[in-house]
C-alpha positions in Angstrom: 69.9 94.3 75.9 71.1 97.4 77.5 74.7 98.7 77.1 76.2 100.0 80.4 78.3 103.1 79.9 80.7 104.9 82.1 78.0 107.6 82.8 75.7 105.0 84.4 75.8 104.6 88.2 75.9 100.8 87.9 79.0 99.1 89.2 81.0 97.4 86.5 81.7 93.7 86.9 85.3 94.2 88.0 84.5 96.9 90.6 83.9 94.3 93.4 87.2 92.7 92.6 89.0 96.0 92.8 87.4 96.8 96.1 88.3 93.5 97.5 91.9 93.9 96.2 92.2 97.3 97.9 91.1 95.7 101.2 93.7 93.1 100.8 96.4 95.7 100.0 95.5 97.6 103.1 95.8 94.4 105.2 99.1 93.6 103.6 100.3 97.1 104.3 99.5 96.8 107.9 101.2 93.4 108.2 104.2 94.7 106.3 104.4 97.6 108.9 104.1 95.1 111.8 106.8 92.8 110.5 109.1 95.7 109.7 108.7 96.9 113.3 109.4 93.4 114.6 112.5 93.2 112.5 113.7 96.5 113.9 113.1 95.6 117.5 114.6 92.1 117.1 117.6 93.5 115.3 118.2 95.9 118.2 118.0 93.0 120.6 120.5 91.0 118.5 122.9 94.0 118.4 122.7 94.4 122.2 123.4 90.8 122.8 126.4 90.9 120.4 127.8 93.9 122.3 127.7 92.1 125.6 129.2 89.0 124.1 126.1 86.7 124.5 126.7 85.0 121.2 124.2 82.2 121.5 121.3 84.6 122.3 122.5 87.0 119.6 122.4 84.2 117.1 118.8 83.3 118.0 117.8 86.9 117.5 119.8 87.0 114.2 117.9 83.9 113.1 114.6 85.5 114.0 115.5 88.6 112.0 116.3 86.3 109.0 113.0 84.5 109.4 111.1 87.8 109.6 113.0 89.1 106.6 111.9 86.2 104.5 108.3 86.8 105.7 108.6 90.5 104.8 109.9 89.7 101.3 107.0 87.3 100.8 104.5 90.0 101.9 106.0 92.5 99.5 105.8 89.9 96.7 102.2 89.3 97.4 101.4 93.1 97.5 103.3 93.6 94.2 101.3 90.8 92.5 98.1 92.1 93.8 98.6 95.7 92.8 99.9 94.6 89.4 96.9 92.3 88.8 94.3 94.9 89.7 96.0 98.1 88.5 
């Protein structure tokens, strides 16, 4: 039986898991950026509708911002769990 040391060029058993986790983190980061941009854009639409007094449309945009906010919180939770597990 051969002992694998840090000086060897063989990947350790957990390396593939860490590589996959880093790919997932990158994907989550991109999705977080996209959802954040959508929240910003939708929030601006809601504000514009509120300013002109279109309350029903503004409420729809506000509801969309809330939904996107929940999605963003979930994405951040997933990212935290992933980085905590593989750090």
